[in-house]
N, C-alpha and C positions, 0 to 999 in steps of 0.2 A: 838694641830693641827700639829705641826712639827713632833711629834712622829708618828702620824697616817700616815702622808705622807711618812715618812721614811719606816714604815712597809709595806705600799702599794707598794712602789718602790721595796723593797726587794722581795715581793711576786711575782710581775710581772717578775722580773729578774729570780727568781727560776723557774717559769713556762716556760719562754723562754728557759732557759738552759735545762730543762727536755725535751721539744719538740725537741730542736736541737740534744740532745744526742740520743733520740729515732729515729729520722730521720737518723742520722749517723750510728747507729747500724743496722737499717733496710736496708740501702743502701750499707753498707760495704760488706756483703756476695755476693751481686749481682755484685760488681765491682772487687773483689779479686778472683784470681785463687788459688785453693787449690789442693794439690796432696797427695795421700795416697797410700802406697805400703803395700801389704800383701802377704803371701805365705801360701799355703795349699798343703799338710800338712807341719808342721814345722819340722818334723823328718822323714827321709827316710833311707832305706837300700841302700847300694851301687848298682847302676844300676837302682834303682827305679826312678820314675818321680814325680815332684811337679809342681805346677802352681803358678806363680807370677802374681798378679792382680794389675795393676797400675791404680788407680781411680783418675780422674780429674774432678773437679767441676768448671765451668767457665761460664761467660755470653755467650749466644748463638752466638754472633757475633764474638767471638774469634776463631782464627785458631790455633789449637794445633798441635805441632810436637812432636811425641814420640821418645824416643831413640831407635836406631837400633843397635843390637849386631850381629856381624858376627860369633862369636864362643862362647865367654865366657863373662859373666857379671863381674865376678871376677875370678882370677885364681882358677881352680878346679870346677867351676860351669858352665856347658856347656848349651847353648841355643839350643834346638832341633828345635823349630819352634816358630813363632810369629803369633798369631791369629789376625784377623781383629777386630777393635774396635767395641764395643757395645755402641750405642748412644741413649740417651733419653733426651727429652726437656720438661720442665715443668715450667710455669711462667717465661719465658725468661731465665731460667737457664738450662745449658746443662751439662749432666753427661756422661762422657766417661769412659769405662773400656777397658784397653788394656792388653792382657794376654800373658805371656811368658811361654812356656813349657820347663822345665829345668831338668837336671839330673846331677849326680856326681859319680865319681868312686874312690874317695879318702875319707876315713872316717876321719872326723874332724868336728869342729864347725865353720861354715863359717859366716862371718859378712859382710853384704852389707851395706855400710855407708849411701847411698842414691841413688835415681834415679831421673833424671832431665827431665823436659819437657820445651819446648819453646813456648810461646803464641804469638809470633810475635814482642814482645817488650822486655820481660824479660824472664830469665831462672828461673824456680821454681823447688825447690828440695823437694823430698818426705822425709818421715821419714826413719830411718835406721831399719833394721830387720836382723834376723839370720836364718840360716838353718843348722840343725844338720844331718850329714851323718854318719851312723853307719855301722860297718862290720857285716856280717851274723854270727850267733852263730856257732862255730865249736865244734865238739865232742871231747872228751878227747883223743881218738885214733889219730884223725887228729892233735891235738895240740902236742901230743907226737912225731909224725912223723916229724912235722915241727921243733921241737926242735932238733931232730937228724940231720936234714938237716942244721940247723943253726950252730950246733957244729961240723959239718964235719964228723959225724958218718956214713953217707951214701952219695955217690956221684951220686946216681940215683934218678929218680923221679918215684914213684909208685902212679899212679893216683887212684888205688883202695884203697890204704891206706889213700890217701888224701881225698877220697870220692868225687872225682870230676868226674862226669859221663858225657859222651859225649851226645850231643843233640840227642834225640830219633827221629826216622823217623815219618812222619805223619801217624797217625792211622785212619783207617776208623771207622766211628761211628757205633754203634750197630744197627742191623736191628730192626726197629719199624714199624709194619704193618700199623699203622695209618698214617705214613708219605706217604704211597703210596695209601691211600684211594681215592685220586682224580683220579687215574688210573681206579679204579673199577667204579667210577661214569661215566667216559668217555666211558668205554666199554658198560656199561648199556645204556647210552644215545644213542650210535651208534646202539646198538641192537634194541632199541625201534624205532629209526628213520628208520632203515631198515625194521622193521616189518610194520610200518605205510606206507612206500613206497610200500611194497609188497601188502598190503591190498588195497591201492588205485588203483594199477595196476590191481589187480584181479577184483575189482568192476567195473572199467572202461571197461575191456574186457567183463565182464558179461553183463553189460548194452548194450554194442555194439552188443552182440550176442543175448540176450533175451529181451532187451528193458527195463530192470529194474535192480536196484542194489540189492534189497532184494526180496525174493520170496513173492509175495503178498498173503495174507490169502485167503483161498478158500471161495468163496461166494456161498452159496447154492441157488438154484432157489427159487423164492417166494412161489411156491406151496409146496415145500418140507418143508420149514420153517413153513408154515401155518399148514400143516398136523401134524408136531411135536408139535406145540402149541396146536392144538386141542386134540392130544393124552394126553398131560399133563393136560389140563382142564378136559377132560373126566375122567382121573384117579383120580382126586380130589373128584368128585361127590359132589360138594358143593350144588347143587340144592336139594339133599336129606337131607341137614342139615337146610333147611329153608332159604337158602341164595340165593334165586332166582335172586334178583336184581344184586348181585355181579356176579352170573353166566352169566346172559345175557349181563352185561357190558363187561366182559372179552371176551365172545363169539363174540359180534359185533366188538370189538376192533381188534380181530384177523382177521376178515373178512375185516374190513376197511383197515388195514395195507396191507393185501394181494392185495386188489383191487388197492390201491394206487401204489404199486410196480409193479403189473402186467399190469395195463393200464395207468400208469403215470397220474393219476388224483388225486386231493386233497380230497380223500374220508374222511380223518379225520376231515375235516372242513365242510362237506356237511351233509345235512339232509337225512333221510331215503328215502324220495321221490326223492330227487335229485340224489341219488345213483341209485335208480331203473330206473330213466329216462336215465341215462348214460349207464346202463347195457342193456337197451332195444335197444340202438343204436349199441352196440358192439356185441350182441349175438342174433341170430335169433331163438334160441331154447326156446320154451315156458317153458320147465322144468327148465332151468337155472334161468329165471326170477321168476318163481313161488317158487322155493326153497329158493332163496334169500329173496323174499317178505315175506315168512312165518317166517323166522328168524327175519327180521327187524321189522315186525309188532308185533310179540310176545314180542320182546325186548322193543318196545315203550310202549306197554300196561303195562308191568311189571315196567318199570322205571318211567313212567309219570302218569299212571292211577292206580297204586298200584294193578294191576291185579294179581290174584293168579292162575297160570296155573296148570293144572293137570300133574301128573307125566309123562304120555305118551306124553304130549305136549313138555316137556323138552327133552325127548329122541328123539322126532321127530325133534326138533330144531337143536340138535347137529348132527343128521344124515343128515339133509338137508345142514348143513354147509359143511360136508364132500363131499356130492354130488356136491355142488356148486364149491368147489375148484377143484375136479377131472374133472368136466366138462369144466372148463375154463382154466386149466393149459396150459402152452406152450407145444407144441408137442416136444417129444425127438428128437434130431438131428439124421438124418439117416446117417450112416457111408458111405464113398465113396467106390467105387468098388475096388480101388487099396488097400485100407486098409483091406477090407474083404478078398481079395485074398492073401495078405501077411500073414494075420493071419491064413487063411486056409492052407497055405504052412507049417505053424508051428504046424500043427496037430489039428487045431480048425476048424470045418466045418462052412460054411457060415450060415447054419440054426441055429447052436448053438450060433453064434455071434449075429444074428438078434434077437434071443430069449433073450439073455442077455441084448441087447440094449433096447428092449421093456420093460424088467423088471426094 
C-alpha cells in the first residue's frame, strides 16, 4: 500500500510539472520581446544599396522604439533613409519590421555587432551580421595604368586609360508609334463627335424647313395600287388553271382593300351585302353598284356554293373590277393657275400640262 501511494504521488507530481512547463513555454513567447536583424543582399559593389530589416516580435501592448542613425550605422556603412515600420498583429502578438536603406564606398567586410531596440522597460539587442563590399572589376589596362601612377611613372591622370567615363546626358527614348495611339483615338473621337453634331444640326434644320427629318416614302393613291394588283392577278391567269376559288378570293381582297382605303370603312370585316349597302350610300351611279355586285356575287357562289363559273364570267368579273376602281377613284388634283403659268413660261403650254395632269 505504501509503495502504491508513493507511485501515485510521483505520478501526480510529474503531471503537475509537465502542465507547469507547458504553460510556461506557451506564455514565454507572448511575454518576451525578440529582435532579429538581416541584410539583403549580403554582398554589394561599391555604391550599390542594401536593405537592413530589423524584425521585432513583441506583445501588442508594448511600445517599441527603434534606433535612429543620422549618418552611419558603423564607420563605412552610410544610412540613406529609414522606412516606416510595417506592423502586423495576430493572437495578441505584434510583429514590426523596420528597414534601413544603406550603401558603402569602401570595399571591405563590415561587421555589425548588434542593433538595439527599447520596449519601454528594457533594451533588447539583435543578432550580429555582416556586409561585404567589393570593388568593381578593373581591366588589365586600367590596372597597369594605376600601377604606373603608384610607382610615379606618370604624374598625369588620363581618364581614358583609366576607363572612367563621364556621365552621359539624358537620352530621348526611341519613337514607338503605339505610345501615341491614344492621340489617334482622341482625333477619331472628336471627328465622330463633330460628324454627329453636324448631322443633328442638318436634321433639325431640315425638319424646321420641311416638317420631317427623313424623306417619307411615297404613298401611291389607293386606286393606283388597286390597278397594279389587278394587273398582277390578271397576268397570272389562275382561273384558267382550275383555281377559280383562289382567283375570286384574291380579286375580292383587292377590292375590299381598295374600298377600305378609299372610303375609310372596314370592308375587310364586312359581308358582301354590307359592302353593297355602303356603296349605295356613297355612289349614285347604278353602274358602279352593278359592277361591284357582279364581282361579289360571283365570288360568294364560287367560295361558298362551289359554283363553277364559265370562262367568260371570269373575264367579266375582272373587267368589272377594273371598271369599279376607275369609276370610284379620287379625282386628280387640278394644278393652280400660277403653277401652270410658270410652267408655260418655261416652254410648256398650259394645254400640254393639263393633258399630262389628266394622264
